[in-house]
C-alpha positions in Angstrom: 7.6 -3.8 34.5 4.0 -3.2 33.5 2.4 -6.6 32.9 0.8 -5.3 29.8 4.2 -4.5 28.3 5.3 -8.1 29.2 2.2 -9.4 27.4 3.0 -7.2 24.3 6.5 -8.5 24.2 5.2 -12.1 24.2 2.8 -11.2 21.4 5.5 -9.7 19.2 8.0 -12.5 19.9 10.6 -10.1 21.3 11.9 -9.6 24.8 13.5 -6.1 25.1 16.8 -5.7 26.7 16.1 -1.9 26.7 12.4 -1.7 27.7 12.7 2.1 27.5 12.7 1.7 23.7 9.3 0.0 23.8 8.0 2.7 26.1 9.2 5.4 23.6 7.6 3.6 20.7 4.3 3.9 22.6 4.7 7.6 23.4 2.9 10.0 21.0 4.4 13.4 20.3 1.4 15.0 21.9 2.7 13.8 25.2 6.0 15.6 24.8 5.1 18.6 27.0 3.1 16.6 29.5 5.4 13.6 30.3 8.4 13.9 32.6 11.3 16.0 31.3 13.5 14.1 28.8 10.7 11.8 27.6 11.2 10.9 24.0 8.3 10.4 21.6 8.0 7.8 18.8 8.4 9.7 15.6 12.0 8.7 15.0 11.3 5.1 15.8 8.3 5.2 13.4 10.6 6.5 10.7 13.0 3.6 11.3 10.2 1.0 11.6 8.6 2.0 8.4 11.7 1.0 6.5 12.2 -2.2 8.5 8.6 -3.3 8.0 8.8 -2.8 4.2 12.0 -4.7 3.9 10.8 -7.6 6.2 7.5 -8.0 4.4 9.3 -7.8 1.0 11.8 -10.5 2.1 9.1 -12.8 3.4 7.0 -12.5 0.2 10.1 -13.0 -1.9 10.8 -16.2 0.0 7.2 -17.5 0.0 6.7 -17.0 -3.7 9.9 -17.7 -5.6 8.3 -17.8 -9.0 6.1 -14.7 -8.7 6.8 -11.5 -10.7 7.7 -8.2 -9.2 4.4 -6.6 -10.0 2.4 -9.2 -8.1 4.8 -9.1 -5.1 4.4 -5.3 -5.0 0.6 -5.5 -4.9 0.7 -8.2 -2.2 3.0 -6.0 -0.1 0.7 -3.0 -0.6 -2.2 -5.1 0.8 -0.2 -5.9 3.9 1.6 -2.7 4.6 -1.1 -0.1 4.6 -2.7 2.1 7.3 -6.0 0.1 7.8 -4.1 -3.2 8.1 -1.5 -1.8 10.5 -4.2 -0.1 12.6 -6.1 -3.4 12.9 -3.0 -5.2 13.9 -2.2 -2.6 16.5 -5.7 -3.1 18.0 -5.2 -6.8 18.1 -2.0 -6.3 20.0 -3.7 -4.0 22.5 -1.7 -0.9 21.6 -4.6 1.6 22.1 -4.6 0.9 25.8 -0.8 1.2 26.0 -0.3 4.5 24.2 0.9 7.6 26.1 -1.0 10.6 24.7 -1.3 14.2 25.5 -4.7 15.3 27.0 -5.7 17.1 23.8 -5.1 14.0 21.7 -6.8 11.8 24.2 -9.9 14.0 24.2 -10.0 13.9 20.4 -10.1 10.1 20.3 -6.5 9.6 19.4 -6.4 6.0 20.8 -8.6 4.9 18.0 -7.2 7.0 15.2 -6.0 4.6 12.5 -3.0 6.8 11.4 -1.8 7.1 15.0 -2.2 3.4 15.7 -0.4 2.5 12.4 2.5 4.8 13.3 2.7 3.4 16.8 3.0 -0.2 15.4 5.7 0.9 13.0 7.5 2.5 15.9 7.4 -0.8 17.8 9.0 -2.5 14.8 11.7 0.2 14.8 12.2 -0.3 18.5 12.7 -4.0 18.1 15.2 -3.4 15.3 17.2 -0.9 17.5 17.1 -3.3 20.4 17.8 -6.6 18.7 18.9 -6.0 15.1 17.2 -6.8 11.8 16.8 -10.6 12.5 14.8 -9.8 15.6 12.7 -7.2 13.8 12.0 -9.6 10.8 10.9 -12.3 13.3 8.7 -9.8 15.0 7.1 -8.8 11.7 6.5 -12.4 10.8 4.8 -13.0 14.2 2.6 -9.9 14.1 1.5 -10.8 10.5 0.9 -14.5 11.2 -2.3 -15.6 9.6 -2.3 -12.6 7.2 0.3 -13.8 4.7 -1.3 -14.6 1.4 -1.6 -18.3 0.6 -1.1 -17.9 -3.1 0.3 -15.1 -5.3 -2.0 -12.4 -6.6 -2.8 -12.8 -10.3 -1.8 -10.0 -12.6 -4.5 -7.6 -13.4 -6.0 -7.9 -16.9 -4.9 -4.9 -18.8 -7.5 -2.6 -20.3 -7.6 -2.1 -24.1 -5.9 1.3 -24.0 -2.9 -0.1 -22.1 -2.6 -3.1 -24.4 -2.9 -0.9 -27.5 -0.2 1.4 -26.1 2.1 -1.5 -25.6 1.5 -2.8 -29.1 2.0 0.6 -30.8 5.2 1.2 -28.8 6.5 -2.2 -29.9 5.5 -1.8 -33.6 5.9 2.0 -34.2 7.8 3.3 -31.2 5.0 5.7 -30.7 1.7 6.0 -28.9 -1.9 6.3 -30.3 -3.6 9.6 -30.0 -7.2 10.0 -28.8 -9.4 13.0 -29.5 -13.0 13.7 -28.5 -15.0 14.3 -31.7 -18.4 15.0 -30.3 -20.8 14.6 -27.4 -24.4 14.4 -28.5 -27.8 13.9 -26.8 -29.4 15.0 -23.5 -27.2 15.3 -20.4 -28.4 12.0 -18.9 -28.0 10.1 -22.2 -25.0 11.6 -23.8 -23.2 9.6 -26.5 -19.5 10.4 -26.9 -17.6 9.9 -30.1 -13.8 9.5 -30.0 -11.3 9.4 -32.8 -8.2 7.3 -32.4 -5.2 7.9 -34.6 -2.6 5.2 -34.8 1.0 6.1 -35.3 0.8 4.9 -39.0 -1.9 7.5 -39.7 -5.0 5.2 -39.7 -8.0 6.6 -37.9 -10.7 4.7 -35.9 -13.9 6.2 -34.6 -16.0 4.7 -31.7 -18.8 5.8 -29.5 -19.8 5.1 -25.9 -21.8 6.5 -22.9 -18.6 8.0 -21.5 -15.3 9.2 -23.0 -13.5 6.4 -21.2 -15.8 3.7 -22.7 -15.6 5.3 -26.1 -11.8 5.3 -25.9 -11.8 1.6 -24.8 -14.1 0.7 -27.7 -11.8 2.5 -30.2 -8.8 0.7 -28.7 -10.5 -2.6 -29.0 -11.1 -1.9 -32.7 -7.5 -0.8 -33.2 -6.2 -4.0 -31.5 -8.3 -6.1 -33.9 -7.0 -4.1 -36.8 -3.4 -4.5 -35.8 -4.0 -8.2 -35.2 -5.4 -8.6 -38.8 -2.2 -6.9 -40.1 -0.2 -9.7 -38.6 -2.1 -12.5 -40.2 
């Protein structure tokens, strides 16, 4: 066996009983017509590994942060399971040198293409799953992501005034506020936008800002203050 494949297996904490699966995981579809007849490429394993990776990362975050809400867990998972992160991990594992590419893909710099590297790493996870089952795949994911797991849960993002107002009006009136652009005045580089906000109970609020978005946020802030005063 290629020593580099042995090193890779050590790095991912899995020794393959079917090394051909690992070789397939490292074979890009561009090699299909240039490798020996019957050589499989990694797209099916990538499909499998994508699902395995998401489940394994979800499971680990769920275990690490038992009191964290679903939204924060989802954001943490998104920071771990994305193309740039997976491509960086693939480079750390030495996958660029192990990939089997077609000549055209090789000439176009495929060994350093983030999407290709991310797919290859997912294919490796899929290969581990097919070779050793979910337990082996989850252990592999934990090993590969060692040092990247968050130490504390992400804090919920502060909601903008429009989001908070929509939640409040849905709760109070079972309806949403309506925003309308009333005017845009001044020279192009210094325009002032005026927005009219109508609450579900018919009250209107007008606010201005240097952009429509900021004018809407200003109007929403005023509306929230108005509704808060109602409750006093």
